C-alpha positions as CSV (number, residue, x, y, z in Angstrom):
1,M,17.2,14.8,-4.0
2,T,17.6,13.4,-0.5
3,R,18.8,9.9,-0.4
4,R,16.4,7.8,1.7
5,Y,16.9,4.4,3.2
6,Y,14.6,2.0,5.0
7,V,15.6,0.8,8.4
8,P,12.8,-1.0,10.1
9,D,14.6,-1.1,13.5
10,L,15.7,2.6,13.4
11,L,14.3,3.4,16.8
12,T,16.2,0.6,18.5
13,Q,19.5,1.1,16.6
14,H,19.7,4.9,17.0
15,P,22.1,6.6,17.0
16,H,24.5,4.1,15.5
17,V,22.6,2.6,12.6
18,R,23.6,-0.2,10.2
19,L,21.6,-0.3,7.0
20,P,19.9,-3.7,6.2
21,D,21.8,-5.7,3.6
22,D,19.7,-4.9,0.6
23,E,19.6,-1.2,1.5
24,A,23.4,-1.2,2.1
25,A,24.0,-2.9,-1.3
26,H,22.0,-0.2,-3.0
27,A,23.7,2.6,-1.1
28,V,27.2,1.3,-1.8
29,K,27.0,-0.2,-5.2
30,V,24.4,2.0,-6.9
31,M,24.5,5.3,-5.1
32,R,28.2,5.0,-4.2
33,L,27.8,6.6,-0.8
34,R,30.9,7.7,1.0
35,A,31.7,8.6,4.6
36,G,30.4,12.1,5.3
37,D,27.4,11.9,3.0
38,S,24.0,12.9,4.3
39,V,21.1,10.6,4.1
40,E,17.5,10.2,5.5
41,L,16.4,7.1,7.3
42,F,12.8,5.9,7.9
43,D,11.4,2.9,9.7
44,G,8.1,2.4,7.7
45,R,6.0,3.1,10.8
46,G,6.1,6.9,10.7
47,S,9.5,7.8,12.1
48,Q,12.4,9.4,10.1
49,A,15.9,10.8,11.0
50,N,18.6,12.7,9.3
51,A,21.9,10.8,9.4
52,E,25.5,11.0,8.2
53,V,27.4,8.0,6.7
54,T,30.3,7.1,9.0
55,N,31.6,3.9,7.5
56,V,31.2,2.1,4.1
57,G,32.4,-1.4,3.3
58,R,31.9,-3.7,0.3
59,R,28.6,-4.8,1.7
60,E,27.8,-2.6,4.6
61,C,26.9,1.0,5.4
62,E,26.9,2.5,8.8
63,C,25.4,5.9,9.8
64,L,25.2,8.2,12.8
65,S,21.6,9.4,13.0
66,E,19.9,12.3,14.7
67,Q,17.0,11.7,17.1
68,P,14.2,10.0,15.0
69,Q,11.1,12.1,14.7
70,H,7.5,11.1,13.9
71,V,6.6,12.8,10.7
72,D,3.0,12.1,9.5
73,R,2.5,12.3,5.7
74,E,-0.5,9.9,5.7
75,A,-3.7,10.8,4.0
76,G,-6.6,12.1,6.0
77,R,-8.5,8.9,5.5
78,R,-7.6,5.3,5.9
79,L,-8.3,3.3,2.7
80,V,-8.2,-0.5,2.4
81,L,-8.6,-2.1,-1.1
82,A,-9.7,-5.7,-1.1
83,I,-8.7,-6.4,-4.6
84,A,-7.9,-9.0,-7.3
85,I,-4.2,-8.9,-8.1
86,P,-3.6,-8.4,-11.9
87,K,-0.7,-10.0,-13.8
88,P,2.7,-9.4,-12.3
89,D,3.9,-6.5,-14.4
90,R,0.6,-4.6,-13.9
91,A,0.5,-5.6,-10.3
92,K,3.9,-4.1,-9.6
93,E,2.9,-0.8,-11.2
94,M,-0.4,-0.8,-9.3
95,V,1.3,-1.3,-6.0
96,E,3.8,1.5,-6.7
97,R,0.9,3.9,-7.5
98,L,-1.3,2.9,-4.6
99,T,1.7,3.4,-2.2
100,E,2.3,6.9,-3.6
101,L,-1.4,7.8,-3.3
102,G,-1.5,6.9,0.3
103,V,-3.5,3.6,0.4
104,H,-3.2,2.1,3.9
105,E,-3.6,-1.6,3.0
106,I,-4.4,-3.9,0.1
107,V,-5.9,-7.3,0.7
108,P,-5.3,-9.7,-2.2
109,L,-8.5,-11.6,-2.9
110,T,-9.3,-14.6,-5.1
111,F,-12.7,-14.7,-6.9
112,A,-14.6,-17.2,-9.0
113,R,-13.0,-15.7,-12.1
114,T,-9.5,-15.6,-10.7
115,Q,-7.2,-17.4,-13.2
116,R,-4.1,-17.7,-11.0
117,P,-3.8,-16.6,-7.4
118,P,-0.7,-14.4,-6.6
119,S,2.3,-16.5,-5.6
120,D,4.3,-16.0,-2.4
121,S,7.2,-14.9,-4.7
122,L,5.1,-12.2,-6.3
123,I,3.8,-10.9,-2.9
124,G,7.4,-10.6,-1.7
125,K,8.3,-8.6,-4.8
126,L,5.3,-6.3,-4.3
127,E,6.4,-5.7,-0.6
128,R,9.8,-4.6,-1.9
129,I,8.1,-2.3,-4.3
130,V,6.2,-0.7,-1.4
131,V,9.5,0.1,0.2
132,E,10.9,1.6,-3.0
133,A,7.8,3.7,-3.5
134,C,7.9,5.0,0.0
135,K,11.6,6.0,-0.5
136,Q,10.7,7.8,-3.7
137,S,7.6,9.6,-2.5
138,N,8.8,10.5,1.0
139,R,6.1,8.4,2.6
140,N,7.1,7.2,6.1
141,Q,4.4,4.6,6.5
142,L,4.6,1.4,4.5
143,M,1.4,0.3,2.8
144,T,0.5,-3.2,4.2
145,I,-0.1,-6.2,1.9
146,A,-2.3,-8.7,3.7
147,P,-2.2,-12.4,3.2
148,V,-4.0,-13.7,0.2
149,M,-7.6,-15.0,0.9
150,S,-10.8,-15.7,-0.8
151,L,-13.7,-13.3,-1.0
152,D,-15.8,-15.4,1.3
153,Q,-12.9,-15.6,3.9
154,W,-12.5,-11.8,3.8
155,I,-16.3,-11.2,4.1
156,G,-16.2,-13.5,7.2
157,Q,-13.5,-11.4,8.8
158,T,-15.1,-8.0,8.2
159,A,-18.1,-6.4,9.8
160,P,-19.7,-4.1,7.2
161,G,-22.6,-2.1,8.5
162,Q,-21.5,-1.7,12.1
163,S,-21.7,1.8,13.5
164,D,-18.0,2.0,14.1
165,S,-16.8,0.1,11.0
166,P,-15.4,1.7,7.8
167,I,-17.6,2.6,4.9
168,H,-17.6,-0.7,2.9
169,L,-18.0,-0.3,-0.9
170,V,-17.9,-2.7,-3.8
171,A,-17.1,-1.5,-7.4
172,M,-19.8,-2.7,-9.8
173,P,-21.6,-1.3,-12.9
174,G,-24.9,0.4,-12.0
175,G,-23.9,1.3,-8.5
176,G,-24.1,4.8,-7.0
177,P,-21.5,7.5,-7.6
178,L,-18.2,6.8,-5.8
179,R,-17.7,10.5,-4.8
180,D,-21.1,10.6,-3.0
181,A,-20.1,7.5,-1.0
182,A,-16.7,8.8,-0.3
183,Q,-18.0,12.1,1.1
184,Q,-19.6,10.4,4.1
185,A,-18.1,11.5,7.3
186,N,-16.1,8.4,8.1
187,P,-12.3,8.3,8.5
188,A,-12.0,4.8,7.0
189,V,-13.1,3.3,3.7
190,C,-12.8,-0.2,2.4
191,C,-13.5,-1.1,-1.3
192,V,-13.7,-4.4,-3.1
193,I,-12.4,-4.4,-6.7
194,G,-13.0,-7.7,-8.6
195,P,-10.9,-9.5,-11.2
196,E,-10.9,-9.3,-15.0
197,G,-14.5,-10.1,-16.1
198,G,-15.8,-8.7,-12.8
199,L,-17.5,-10.3,-9.9
200,T,-20.1,-13.0,-10.6
201,E,-23.8,-12.3,-9.8
202,D,-23.5,-14.5,-6.7
203,E,-20.4,-12.7,-5.5
204,L,-22.1,-9.3,-6.0
205,A,-25.1,-10.5,-4.1
206,R,-22.9,-11.7,-1.2
207,C,-21.2,-8.4,-1.0
208,V,-24.5,-6.5,-0.9
209,E,-26.0,-8.9,1.6
210,A,-22.9,-8.3,3.8
211,G,-23.6,-4.5,3.9
212,M,-21.4,-3.2,1.1
213,R,-22.5,-0.2,-0.9
214,P,-22.2,-0.7,-4.7
215,V,-20.4,2.1,-6.5
216,D,-19.9,2.8,-10.2
217,L,-16.6,4.0,-11.5
218,G,-17.9,5.4,-14.7
219,T,-19.2,4.5,-18.2
220,R,-15.9,2.9,-19.3
221,I,-14.6,-0.6,-18.4
222,L,-11.4,-0.1,-16.3
223,R,-8.6,-2.5,-15.8
224,I,-8.0,-3.6,-12.2
225,E,-5.0,-1.3,-11.6
226,T,-6.8,1.7,-13.2
227,A,-9.9,1.1,-11.1
228,A,-7.8,0.9,-7.9
229,C,-6.1,4.2,-8.7
230,V,-9.4,5.9,-9.4
231,V,-10.8,4.8,-6.1
232,A,-7.7,5.8,-4.2
233,A,-7.5,9.3,-5.9
234,R,-11.2,10.0,-5.2
235,V,-11.4,8.7,-1.7
236,L,-8.1,10.1,-0.5
237,D,-8.5,13.5,-2.2
238,D,-7.3,15.9,0.4
């Protein structure tokens, strides 16, 4: 398996590339790279390059890279999930899966039934999981994690219903089939997924009033992370 490392400034460093400290520590202490080993570098914005390790120190790893190339492995659609963040262990697994599936962005939302908003520390850990998931899955584009905001703040920043806006959906019992909504000819989809216990009636009403289309994910009650993966798999099925 190709060893991949994240270098956000790959294009400006090329051809003599020094791995970031955390990537270098993993390369040296865990993978035990040596001079002459082949690696693949990516910048999280679509570019990647083959490279050869030229120097390894106790806490550093330097490489000589080929010309970076833009390699697009993104889904045919852009999916944004405006979502309640579950408990940390479940949130970490959710972010890993959504990155692998090709979700473009998640927007952590707080709702009336949110028990504890995600901390800055948790968001930082989730961002690192995005990097690791991209390394594992050969994805070259990092999934974005937006700042935490309330549902009302997010509705105020979006423009559902405009001719050039994404398809806006909200997951709720009794809505229409997700697959029917996802089959509309639009390259971008945004879906709201609420917290444990669901959205309140008032929150559902505000979503619908803002132009979001209710969709039902099935007859069973799904956890947040399961619902997110169901939406991603159906919308990004290509």
